[in-house]
One Martini backbone bead per residue (centre of mass of N, CA, C, O) as a GRO file, in nm:
protein
  465
    1MET     BB    1   4.457  -7.120  -9.231
    2ASN     BB    2   4.151  -7.202  -9.208
    3ILE     BB    3   3.968  -7.283  -8.931
    4LYS     BB    4   3.773  -7.487  -9.067
    5VAL     BB    5   3.986  -7.671  -9.190
    6LYS     BB    6   4.132  -7.738  -8.923
    7ALA     BB    7   3.890  -7.854  -8.777
    8GLY     BB    8   3.869  -8.099  -8.967
    9ALA     BB    9   4.143  -8.220  -8.891
   10VAL     BB   10   4.083  -8.263  -8.595
   11ALA     BB   11   3.843  -8.453  -8.635
   12ALA     BB   12   4.006  -8.674  -8.779
   13ILE     BB   13   4.188  -8.745  -8.543
   14PHE     BB   14   3.967  -8.835  -8.351
   15LEU     BB   15   3.843  -9.059  -8.528
   16THR     BB   16   4.094  -9.229  -8.559
   17ALA     BB   17   4.131  -9.288  -8.254
   18LEU     BB   18   3.841  -9.408  -8.193
   19PHE     BB   19   3.876  -9.629  -8.459
   20VAL     BB   20   4.074  -9.811  -8.358
   21PRO     BB   21   4.143 -10.111  -8.338
   22LYS     BB   22   4.122 -10.308  -8.063
   23SER     BB   23   4.394 -10.464  -8.113
   24GLN     BB   24   4.553 -10.160  -8.094
   25VAL     BB   25   4.428 -10.113  -7.812
   26TYR     BB   26   4.493 -10.094  -7.504
   27SER     BB   27   4.417 -10.238  -7.219
   28GLN     BB   28   4.218 -10.134  -6.909
   29VAL     BB   29   4.143 -10.445  -6.843
   30PRO     BB   30   4.275 -10.437  -6.597
   31ALA     BB   31   4.371 -10.180  -6.408
   32PRO     BB   32   4.612  -9.972  -6.402
   33PRO     BB   33   4.799  -9.758  -6.291
   34PRO     BB   34   4.863  -9.454  -6.292
   35THR     BB   35   5.038  -9.215  -6.398
   36PRO     BB   36   5.325  -9.117  -6.320
   37ALA     BB   37   5.487  -8.899  -6.165
   38PRO     BB   38   5.743  -8.690  -6.238
   39ARG     BB   39   5.810  -8.768  -5.934
   40GLU     BB   40   5.947  -8.936  -5.696
   41PRO     BB   41   5.906  -8.966  -5.388
   42ALA     BB   42   6.132  -8.897  -5.145
   43ALA     BB   43   6.054  -9.119  -4.943
   44ASP     BB   44   6.086  -9.358  -5.139
   45LYS     BB   45   6.381  -9.317  -5.205
   46ALA     BB   46   6.493  -9.333  -4.917
   47LYS     BB   47   6.386  -9.611  -4.843
   48SER     BB   48   6.528  -9.768  -5.065
   49GLU     BB   49   6.817  -9.684  -4.986
   50GLY     BB   50   6.809  -9.774  -4.686
   51GLU     BB   51   6.767 -10.081  -4.756
   52ASN     BB   52   7.020 -10.111  -4.973
   53ALA     BB   53   7.294  -9.998  -4.867
   54PRO     BB   54   7.391 -10.253  -4.671
   55LYS     BB   55   7.375 -10.420  -4.925
   56VAL     BB   56   7.441 -10.652  -5.145
   57ALA     BB   57   7.424 -10.679  -5.461
   58ALA     BB   58   7.204 -10.833  -5.641
   59GLN     BB   59   7.105 -11.033  -5.867
   60SER     BB   60   6.955 -11.001  -6.144
   61PRO     BB   61   6.678 -11.072  -6.270
   62ALA     BB   62   6.506 -11.204  -6.494
   63GLN     BB   63   6.406 -11.103  -6.792
   64THR     BB   64   6.127 -10.973  -6.911
   65PRO     BB   65   5.919 -10.948  -7.142
   66GLU     BB   66   5.839 -10.728  -7.372
   67ALA     BB   67   5.614 -10.526  -7.457
   68ASP     BB   68   5.415 -10.433  -7.675
   69ILE     BB   69   5.349 -10.142  -7.849
   70TRP     BB   70   5.047 -10.114  -7.708
   71ASN     BB   71   5.174 -10.159  -7.383
   72ARG     BB   72   5.392  -9.976  -7.362
   73GLU     BB   73   5.519  -9.683  -7.215
   74GLU     BB   74   5.712  -9.661  -7.462
   75MET     BB   75   5.757  -9.649  -7.794
   76THR     BB   76   6.074  -9.759  -7.780
   77GLY     BB   77   6.103  -9.893  -7.519
   78ASP     BB   78   6.391 -10.088  -7.382
   79TRP     BB   79   6.629 -10.120  -7.580
   80GLY     BB   80   6.705 -10.424  -7.518
   81GLY     BB   81   6.751 -10.340  -7.190
   82VAL     BB   82   6.897 -10.065  -7.147
   83ARG     BB   83   6.701  -9.903  -6.975
   84SER     BB   84   6.703 -10.095  -6.727
   85ARG     BB   85   7.007 -10.093  -6.672
   86TRP     BB   86   7.031  -9.790  -6.621
   87LYS     BB   87   6.832  -9.780  -6.384
   88GLU     BB   88   6.995  -9.972  -6.199
   89LYS     BB   89   7.244  -9.748  -6.216
   90GLY     BB   90   7.082  -9.443  -6.206
   91VAL     BB   91   6.936  -9.401  -6.504
   92GLU     BB   92   6.692  -9.171  -6.641
   93LEU     BB   93   6.483  -9.150  -6.940
   94GLU     BB   94   6.294  -8.874  -7.096
   95PHE     BB   95   6.043  -8.842  -7.367
   96ALA     BB   96   5.853  -8.563  -7.526
   97LEU     BB   97   5.579  -8.503  -7.763
   98THR     BB   98   5.384  -8.199  -7.816
   99ASN     BB   99   5.067  -8.116  -7.967
  100PHE     BB  100   4.896  -7.814  -8.087
  101TYR     BB  101   4.549  -7.699  -8.138
  102GLN     BB  102   4.403  -7.366  -8.178
  103GLY     BB  103   4.087  -7.168  -8.161
  104VAL     BB  104   3.867  -6.909  -8.247
  105ALA     BB  105   3.526  -6.968  -8.288
  106SER     BB  106   3.412  -6.735  -8.089
  107GLY     BB  107   3.437  -6.429  -8.050
  108GLY     BB  108   3.631  -6.200  -7.950
  109VAL     BB  109   3.848  -6.019  -8.165
  110ARG     BB  110   3.951  -6.278  -8.329
  111HIS     BB  111   3.994  -6.557  -8.572
  112ASP     BB  112   4.224  -6.746  -8.461
  113SER     BB  113   4.508  -6.977  -8.525
  114GLU     BB  114   4.720  -7.247  -8.370
  115TYR     BB  115   5.043  -7.398  -8.374
  116ASN     BB  116   5.202  -7.610  -8.126
  117GLY     BB  117   5.517  -7.712  -7.966
  118LYS     BB  118   5.674  -7.982  -7.754
  119PHE     BB  119   6.003  -8.069  -7.630
  120GLN     BB  120   6.099  -8.318  -7.384
  121THR     BB  121   6.349  -8.365  -7.126
  122ALA     BB  122   6.484  -8.627  -6.895
  123PHE     BB  123   6.750  -8.648  -6.639
  124LYS     BB  124   6.805  -8.906  -6.401
  125PHE     BB  125   6.996  -8.926  -6.083
  126ASP     BB  126   7.134  -9.186  -5.884
  127LEU     BB  127   7.406  -9.138  -5.677
  128GLY     BB  128   7.410  -9.402  -5.521
  129LYS     BB  129   7.446  -9.592  -5.771
  130LEU     BB  130   7.677  -9.434  -5.923
  131ALA     BB  131   7.869  -9.324  -5.639
  132GLY     BB  132   7.765  -9.382  -5.330
  133TRP     BB  133   7.549  -9.137  -5.281
  134ASN     BB  134   7.343  -9.143  -5.053
  135PHE     BB  135   7.064  -8.937  -5.096
  136TRP     BB  136   7.133  -8.856  -5.398
  137HIS     BB  137   7.014  -8.617  -5.649
  138ALA     BB  138   6.960  -8.560  -6.009
  139GLU     BB  139   6.876  -8.309  -6.272
  140ILE     BB  140   6.775  -8.276  -6.625
  141ARG     BB  141   6.604  -8.023  -6.824
  142THR     BB  142   6.422  -7.984  -7.135
  143GLU     BB  143   6.296  -7.726  -7.373
  144THR     BB  144   6.101  -7.715  -7.687
  145ARG     BB  145   5.960  -7.463  -7.864
  146PHE     BB  146   5.711  -7.446  -8.133
  147GLY     BB  147   5.582  -7.251  -8.376
  148GLY     BB  148   5.358  -7.050  -8.302
  149PRO     BB  149   5.211  -6.834  -8.132
  150LEU     BB  150   5.023  -6.741  -7.909
  151LEU     BB  151   4.703  -6.729  -7.885
  152GLY     BB  152   4.496  -6.487  -8.007
  153GLY     BB  153   4.192  -6.294  -7.986
  154THR     BB  154   4.039  -6.326  -7.687
  155GLY     BB  155   4.047  -6.084  -7.456
  156THR     BB  156   4.249  -6.201  -7.248
  157ILE     BB  157   4.477  -6.257  -6.970
  158SER     BB  158   4.479  -6.561  -7.010
  159PRO     BB  159   4.639  -6.816  -7.121
  160VAL     BB  160   4.544  -7.097  -7.333
  161ASN     BB  161   4.871  -7.191  -7.323
  162THR     BB  162   5.126  -7.284  -7.127
  163ALA     BB  163   5.331  -7.437  -7.315
  164ALA     BB  164   5.355  -7.180  -7.525
  165ILE     BB  165   5.530  -6.992  -7.288
  166VAL     BB  166   5.734  -7.241  -7.242
  167PRO     BB  167   6.011  -7.048  -7.261
  168GLY     BB  168   5.827  -6.923  -7.490
  169ALA     BB  169   5.580  -6.734  -7.709
  170ALA     BB  170   5.771  -6.771  -7.974
  171GLY     BB  171   5.882  -6.983  -8.174
  172SER     BB  172   6.208  -7.110  -8.137
  173VAL     BB  173   6.276  -7.254  -7.807
  174PHE     BB  174   6.555  -7.318  -7.601
  175SER     BB  175   6.582  -7.496  -7.272
  176VAL     BB  176   6.732  -7.524  -6.960
  177THR     BB  177   6.505  -7.575  -6.692
  178ALA     BB  178   6.695  -7.799  -6.534
  179VAL     BB  179   6.952  -7.789  -6.260
  180ASN     BB  180   6.971  -8.027  -5.997
  181VAL     BB  181   7.013  -8.092  -5.638
  182THR     BB  182   6.946  -8.364  -5.398
  183LYS     BB  183   6.913  -8.394  -5.038
  184LEU     BB  184   6.862  -8.657  -4.811
  185PHE     BB  185   6.725  -8.669  -4.463
  186PRO     BB  186   6.676  -8.905  -4.256
  187ILE     BB  187   6.454  -8.995  -3.981
  188ASP     BB  188   6.186  -9.197  -4.061
  189LEU     BB  189   6.128  -9.429  -4.296
  190LYS     BB  190   5.882  -9.590  -4.192
  191LYS     BB  191   5.714  -9.302  -4.176
  192GLY     BB  192   5.821  -9.092  -4.397
  193ASN     BB  193   6.065  -8.922  -4.263
  194LEU     BB  194   6.209  -8.613  -4.393
  195PHE     BB  195   6.478  -8.420  -4.539
  196ALA     BB  196   6.500  -8.159  -4.800
  197VAL     BB  197   6.755  -8.044  -5.038
  198SER     BB  198   6.757  -7.793  -5.298
  199VAL     BB  199   6.970  -7.700  -5.586
  200GLY     BB  200   6.920  -7.457  -5.853
  201ARG     BB  201   6.741  -7.520  -6.138
  202PHE     BB  202   6.389  -7.430  -6.208
  203ASN     BB  203   6.073  -7.561  -6.290
  204LEU     BB  204   5.793  -7.489  -6.109
  205LEU     BB  205   5.588  -7.681  -6.254
  206ASP     BB  206   5.732  -7.949  -6.160
  207LEU     BB  207   5.648  -7.900  -5.842
  208LEU     BB  208   5.338  -7.947  -5.926
  209GLU     BB  209   5.206  -8.209  -5.746
  210GLU     BB  210   4.904  -8.320  -5.874
  211ASP     BB  211   4.599  -8.503  -5.915
  212PHE     BB  212   4.382  -8.276  -6.065
  213PHE     BB  213   4.610  -8.074  -6.154
  214ALA     BB  214   4.815  -7.915  -6.338
  215GLY     BB  215   5.111  -7.996  -6.570
  216GLY     BB  216   5.205  -7.750  -6.781
  217GLY     BB  217   4.995  -7.832  -7.041
  218THR     BB  218   5.077  -8.151  -7.111
  219GLU     BB  219   4.870  -8.186  -6.884
  220ARG     BB  220   4.564  -8.157  -6.868
  221PHE     BB  221   4.542  -7.845  -6.852
  222PHE     BB  222   4.602  -7.552  -7.037
  223ASN     BB  223   4.536  -7.329  -6.855
  224ILE     BB  224   4.687  -7.140  -6.605
  225ALA     BB  225   4.440  -7.112  -6.409
  226GLN     BB  226   4.443  -7.448  -6.356
  227ILE     BB  227   4.744  -7.470  -6.214
  228GLY     BB  228   4.769  -7.179  -6.062
  229PRO     BB  229   4.806  -6.903  -5.890
  230LEU     BB  230   4.819  -6.590  -6.045
  231THR     BB  231   4.922  -6.405  -5.808
  232VAL     BB  232   5.231  -6.532  -5.795
  233LEU     BB  233   5.374  -6.422  -6.066
  234ARG     BB  234   5.517  -6.170  -5.950
  235GLN     BB  235   5.717  -6.338  -5.743
  236VAL     BB  236   5.713  -6.611  -5.936
  237PRO     BB  237   5.902  -6.755  -6.144
  238LEU     BB  238   5.922  -7.035  -6.345
  239ILE     BB  239   6.237  -6.977  -6.424
  240THR     BB  240   6.494  -7.048  -6.181
  241ASN     BB  241   6.688  -6.981  -5.902
  242ALA     BB  242   6.725  -7.212  -5.614
  243VAL     BB  243   6.621  -7.288  -5.273
  244THR     BB  244   6.500  -7.588  -5.115
  245PHE     BB  245   6.271  -7.688  -4.851
  246ALA     BB  246   6.176  -8.008  -4.681
  247TYR     BB  247   5.922  -8.153  -4.480
  248ILE     BB  248   5.862  -8.499  -4.456
  249ARG     BB  249   5.539  -8.652  -4.379
  250GLY     BB  250   5.428  -8.953  -4.457
  251GLY     BB  251   5.537  -8.893  -4.769
  252GLU     BB  252   5.460  -8.581  -4.732
  253PRO     BB  253   5.454  -8.261  -4.764
  254PHE     BB  254   5.455  -8.014  -4.502
  255ILE     BB  255   5.717  -7.825  -4.510
  256THR     BB  256   5.799  -7.528  -4.701
  257PHE     BB  257   6.094  -7.364  -4.866
  258ALA     BB  258   6.182  -7.073  -5.068
  259LEU     BB  259   6.475  -6.940  -5.241
  260MET     BB  260   6.465  -6.680  -5.497
  261ASP     BB  261   6.488  -6.553  -5.798
  262PRO     BB  262   6.275  -6.300  -5.939
  263ASN     BB  263   6.390  -6.373  -6.210
  264ASP     BB  264   6.358  -6.470  -6.530
  265HIS     BB  265   6.549  -6.776  -6.675
  266ALA     BB  266   6.461  -6.928  -6.946
  267THR     BB  267   6.715  -6.801  -7.155
  268ASP     BB  268   6.910  -6.803  -6.897
  269PRO     BB  269   7.112  -6.879  -6.631
  270GLY     BB  270   7.151  -6.635  -6.399
  271LEU     BB  271   7.453  -6.608  -6.263
  272SER     BB  272   7.565  -6.311  -6.315
  273ASN     BB  273   7.264  -6.193  -6.176
  274LEU     BB  274   7.225  -6.297  -5.896
  275PHE     BB  275   7.008  -6.121  -5.706
  276GLU     BB  276   7.006  -5.824  -5.828
  277ASP     BB  277   6.675  -5.749  -5.753
  278GLY     BB  278   6.662  -5.974  -5.527
  279VAL     BB  279   6.414  -6.162  -5.331
  280THR     BB  280   6.235  -6.474  -5.281
  281PHE     BB  281   5.976  -6.586  -5.058
  282SER     BB  282   5.839  -6.938  -5.001
  283PRO     BB  283   5.595  -7.060  -4.809
  284GLY     BB  284   5.464  -7.385  -4.670
  285ILE     BB  285   5.158  -7.581  -4.585
  286SER     BB  286   5.038  -7.920  -4.508
  287PHE     BB  287   4.713  -8.110  -4.453
  288PRO     BB  288   4.635  -8.421  -4.411
  289VAL     BB  289   4.314  -8.580  -4.466
  290LYS     BB  290   3.979  -8.712  -4.376
  291TYR     BB  291   3.677  -8.751  -4.574
  292PHE     BB  292   3.458  -8.997  -4.598
  293GLY     BB  293   3.723  -9.193  -4.626
  294LYS     BB  294   3.888  -8.970  -4.783
  295SER     BB  295   4.126  -8.801  -4.929
  296ALA     BB  296   4.286  -8.494  -4.810
  297LYS     BB  297   4.387  -8.132  -4.857
  298HIS     BB  298   4.561  -7.865  -4.697
  299SER     BB  299   4.690  -7.546  -4.831
  300PHE     BB  300   4.947  -7.305  -4.745
  301GLY     BB  301   5.059  -6.996  -4.904
  302GLY     BB  302   5.347  -6.788  -5.019
  303ALA     BB  303   5.480  -6.455  -5.125
  304VAL     BB  304   5.789  -6.256  -5.121
  305THR     BB  305   5.938  -5.951  -5.252
  306THR     BB  306   6.203  -5.706  -5.307
  307LYS     BB  307   6.117  -5.638  -5.568
  308LYS     BB  308   6.032  -5.389  -5.796
  309TYR     BB  309   5.692  -5.274  -5.882
  310THR     BB  310   5.425  -5.280  -6.114
  311PRO     BB  311   5.129  -5.375  -6.268
  312PHE     BB  312   5.278  -5.329  -6.570
  313ASP     BB  313   5.474  -5.534  -6.548
  314ALA     BB  314   5.595  -5.792  -6.699
  315ILE     BB  315   5.429  -6.111  -6.771
  316LYS     BB  316   5.457  -6.394  -6.950
  317GLN     BB  317   5.187  -6.554  -6.833
  318ILE     BB  318   5.049  -6.273  -6.895
  319ILE     BB  319   4.820  -6.030  -7.032
  320ILE     BB  320   4.928  -5.688  -7.047
  321PRO     BB  321   4.816  -5.398  -7.075
  322GLY     BB  322   4.971  -5.100  -7.223
  323PRO     BB  323   5.073  -4.844  -7.071
  324PRO     BB  324   5.067  -4.606  -6.850
  325ILE     BB  325   4.967  -4.276  -6.800
  326ASN     BB  326   5.019  -4.281  -6.506
  327PRO     BB  327   5.257  -4.253  -6.300
  328ILE     BB  328   5.439  -4.527  -6.134
  329GLU     BB  329   5.579  -4.631  -5.847
  330PRO     BB  330   5.784  -4.852  -5.755
  331GLN     BB  331   5.749  -5.147  -5.541
  332GLY     BB  332   5.818  -5.321  -5.266
  333GLY     BB  333   5.687  -5.616  -5.122
  334SER     BB  334   5.555  -5.820  -5.279
  335TRP     BB  335   5.244  -6.014  -5.244
  336SER     BB  336   5.112  -6.351  -5.158
  337VAL     BB  337   4.819  -6.566  -5.110
  338ASN     BB  338   4.719  -6.921  -5.045
  339TYR     BB  339   4.457  -7.173  -5.110
  340VAL     BB  340   4.430  -7.541  -5.099
  341PHE     BB  341   4.189  -7.793  -5.208
  342ARG     BB  342   4.148  -8.157  -5.165
  343GLN     BB  343   3.901  -8.419  -5.277
  344TYR     BB  344   3.809  -8.727  -5.274
  345ILE     BB  345   3.550  -8.925  -5.431
  346VAL     BB  346   3.734  -9.128  -5.595
  347GLU     BB  347   3.918  -9.406  -5.429
  348ARG     BB  348   4.125  -9.679  -5.510
  349ALA     BB  349   4.412  -9.541  -5.471
  350SER     BB  350   4.702  -9.415  -5.486
  351LYS     BB  351   4.656  -9.187  -5.728
  352ASP     BB  352   4.348  -9.320  -5.774
  353GLY     BB  353   4.131  -9.089  -5.912
  354TRP     BB  354   3.873  -8.848  -5.808
  355GLY     BB  355   3.803  -8.481  -5.762
  356LEU     BB  356   3.821  -8.198  -5.564
  357PHE     BB  357   3.905  -7.846  -5.635
  358THR     BB  358   4.060  -7.548  -5.477
  359GLN     BB  359   4.131  -7.186  -5.522
  360VAL     BB  360   4.273  -6.918  -5.316
  361ALA     BB  361   4.369  -6.567  -5.391
  362PHE     BB  362   4.604  -6.301  -5.296
  363ALA     BB  363   4.719  -5.956  -5.373
  364ASP     BB  364   4.906  -5.687  -5.438
  365LYS     BB  365   4.775  -5.393  -5.587
  366ALA     BB  366   5.051  -5.217  -5.634
  367THR     BB  367   5.208  -5.479  -5.808
  368SER     BB  368   4.963  -5.652  -5.906
  369PRO     BB  369   4.748  -5.739  -6.164
  370ILE     BB  370   4.655  -5.976  -5.969
  371THR     BB  371   4.439  -5.993  -5.665
  372LYS     BB  372   4.218  -6.214  -5.755
  373PHE     BB  373   4.154  -6.572  -5.695
  374PHE     BB  374   3.937  -6.839  -5.837
  375ASP     BB  375   3.882  -7.200  -5.810
  376ILE     BB  376   3.681  -7.482  -5.946
  377GLY     BB  377   3.687  -7.854  -5.949
  378LEU     BB  378   3.723  -8.146  -6.154
  379GLY     BB  379   3.951  -8.436  -6.119
  380GLY     BB  380   4.146  -8.698  -6.292
  381ASN     BB  381   4.104  -9.054  -6.295
  382GLY     BB  382   3.870  -9.279  -6.402
  383LEU     BB  383   3.567  -9.215  -6.483
  384PHE     BB  384   3.595  -9.488  -6.625
  385GLU     BB  385   3.642  -9.813  -6.548
  386SER     BB  386   3.766  -9.890  -6.846
  387ARG     BB  387   3.941  -9.590  -6.807
  388ARG     BB  388   4.181  -9.544  -6.581
  389ARG     BB  389   4.398  -9.350  -6.725
  390ASP     BB  390   4.219  -9.147  -6.793
  391GLU     BB  391   4.177  -8.797  -6.813
  392PHE     BB  392   4.008  -8.524  -6.631
  393GLY     BB  393   3.830  -8.193  -6.659
  394ILE     BB  394   3.656  -7.930  -6.462
  395ALA     BB  395   3.654  -7.560  -6.462
  396TYR     BB  396   3.645  -7.259  -6.263
  397ALA     BB  397   3.750  -6.908  -6.319
  398TYR     BB  398   3.857  -6.617  -6.124
  399THR     BB  399   3.978  -6.290  -6.245
  400ASP     BB  400   4.126  -6.011  -6.084
  401LEU     BB  401   4.207  -5.674  -6.094
  402SER     BB  402   4.373  -5.410  -6.039
  403GLU     BB  403   4.282  -5.087  -5.972
  404VAL     BB  404   4.526  -4.952  -6.099
  405LEU     BB  405   4.496  -5.091  -6.371
  406ARG     BB  406   4.205  -5.011  -6.436
  407ASP     BB  407   4.236  -4.702  -6.433
  408ASN     BB  408   4.443  -4.687  -6.670
  409LEU     BB  409   4.281  -4.846  -6.885
  410GLU     BB  410   4.045  -4.647  -6.893
  411LEU     BB  411   4.215  -4.413  -7.011
  412ILE     BB  412   4.294  -4.563  -7.273
  413ALA     BB  413   3.998  -4.700  -7.366
  414GLY     BB  414   3.731  -4.569  -7.206
  415ARG     BB  415   3.707  -4.850  -7.058
  416ARG     BB  416   3.632  -5.085  -6.824
  417VAL     BB  417   3.762  -5.349  -6.703
  418ARG     BB  418   3.718  -5.692  -6.637
  419ALA     BB  419   3.651  -5.961  -6.502
  420GLU     BB  420   3.742  -6.302  -6.528
  421HIS     BB  421   3.574  -6.573  -6.694
  422GLN     BB  422   3.633  -6.937  -6.669
  423VAL     BB  423   3.601  -7.238  -6.872
  424GLU     BB  424   3.726  -7.580  -6.840
  425MET     BB  425   3.761  -7.874  -7.058
  426PHE     BB  426   3.875  -8.227  -7.044
  427TYR     BB  427   4.010  -8.516  -7.239
  428ASN     BB  428   4.240  -8.794  -7.179
  429PHE     BB  429   4.325  -9.019  -7.428
  430HIS     BB  430   4.459  -9.344  -7.399
  431ILE     BB  431   4.556  -9.524  -7.654
  432THR     BB  432   4.828  -9.546  -7.519
  433PRO     BB  433   5.073  -9.503  -7.294
  434TRP     BB  434   5.235  -9.315  -7.533
  435LEU     BB  435   4.940  -9.223  -7.649
  436ARG     BB  436   4.779  -8.892  -7.637
  437LEU     BB  437   4.443  -8.760  -7.646
  438THR     BB  438   4.319  -8.416  -7.637
  439GLY     BB  439   4.030  -8.250  -7.539
  440ASP     BB  440   3.945  -7.889  -7.556
  441LEU     BB  441   3.753  -7.635  -7.361
  442GLN     BB  442   3.707  -7.274  -7.379
  443ILE     BB  443   3.533  -7.024  -7.172
  444PHE     BB  444   3.474  -6.664  -7.195
  445ARG     BB  445   3.483  -6.365  -7.003
  446PRO     BB  446   3.638  -6.106  -7.082
  447THR     BB  447   3.822  -5.826  -6.990
  448ARG     BB  448   3.741  -5.700  -7.241
  449PRO     BB  449   3.544  -5.466  -7.342
  450GLY     BB  450   3.287  -5.561  -7.573
  451VAL     BB  451   3.338  -5.871  -7.561
  452ASP     BB  452   3.250  -6.158  -7.645
  453THR     BB  453   3.215  -6.466  -7.597
  454THR     BB  454   3.478  -6.702  -7.569
  455VAL     BB  455   3.574  -6.973  -7.795
  456VAL     BB  456   3.819  -7.251  -7.724
  457PRO     BB  457   3.932  -7.493  -7.906
  458GLY     BB  458   4.122  -7.812  -7.859
  459VAL     BB  459   4.432  -8.001  -7.925
  460ARG     BB  460   4.622  -8.297  -7.804
  461LEU     BB  461   4.942  -8.461  -7.887
  462GLU     BB  462   5.114  -8.737  -7.727
  463PHE     BB  463   5.458  -8.846  -7.706
  464ARG     BB  464   5.636  -9.130  -7.567
  465PHE     BB  465   5.993  -9.241  -7.566
   0.00000   0.00000   0.00000
């Protein structure tokens, strides 16, 4: 389909959403709390269990009338009370269908356009309620991507759609992306202090719980550059088996440590060859603070792996030209370090507001294709007082390549590749709590030499069941 024809269809979707009769668009005044995070904080879970464990289960209160279809959280509602009863017994179910359309409007290598889709499920189990195992939790998550391949023709190294490359970058791909168990060890629940250990299979994008960015491409930003430091992708695969440890202080993670398989296992269990090529260690520490009376946080992290690499070895999450002309010996000990800062500018309540974020990261030039990364932006929810649930973001990212990679690519192409500059902006319009329409625009100065500024508009439509 011609990109201009598709662009017209996208515009029609936007106009339809914007001009839905007011009686059919749920009210955001007074403002409800923002959309819940993918996971309930461990400290809140532990506190709830600690308070309820010694008590005899009380009789369930009278059921309140279910909200109408325009104001309920999920399109299918409470299933006649079944959903609430299962939750009381320790089982939560989540389903989401997300559709994307993007195209290269100008610049780039060619003017392609693509439709992609993602269907996600989450099954969460409170084993304290289910089996009397207080402070134990488990989850299973699945993802099915479908539609065309990742949008090409941009001349960039960063994918323009993170959701379209997980668990695969083309065709229909199904994956069980998470199967894990968590044990909480309370220290002082009144202060929100506890220790958590998790083991199993993880989609590491699910662990990036941020207020202003992250989200895995189905929430907030599309491009992976605005989700997390690109430098870490050499050491940390997105879907793999791992053991994680966390000391939670005041209800927020303070010290974290992960030990994981360095190989990506998006489409296989990874148990038969667990740690076959080495191991990755990833420590982190965060310091919550307040500036100007608003919440802020400093985080320092890193990763090191014993697996051997060269800068040309494939990473599914970024586009690496190659192979090298000059032979390069793989090296072990690949490393990266990063710093992240967030500062609320408007803070109405916990996780309700918007603010500034920035990320700075460096990596080993002998093994990592990306050695320097920086981004800065604004994001959050409730830019307009009457639209408190709506999310927005605007950010700039700078991505620089390894000199080893640059030298070899210059021999291949005859011209030296450049650092990549990217700007992305989006607005996530909550038509109803379960129906969300996002407009997105990305502008690049590509890494590929001789390519004009690339402009990539896109649209995302999400249904929550």
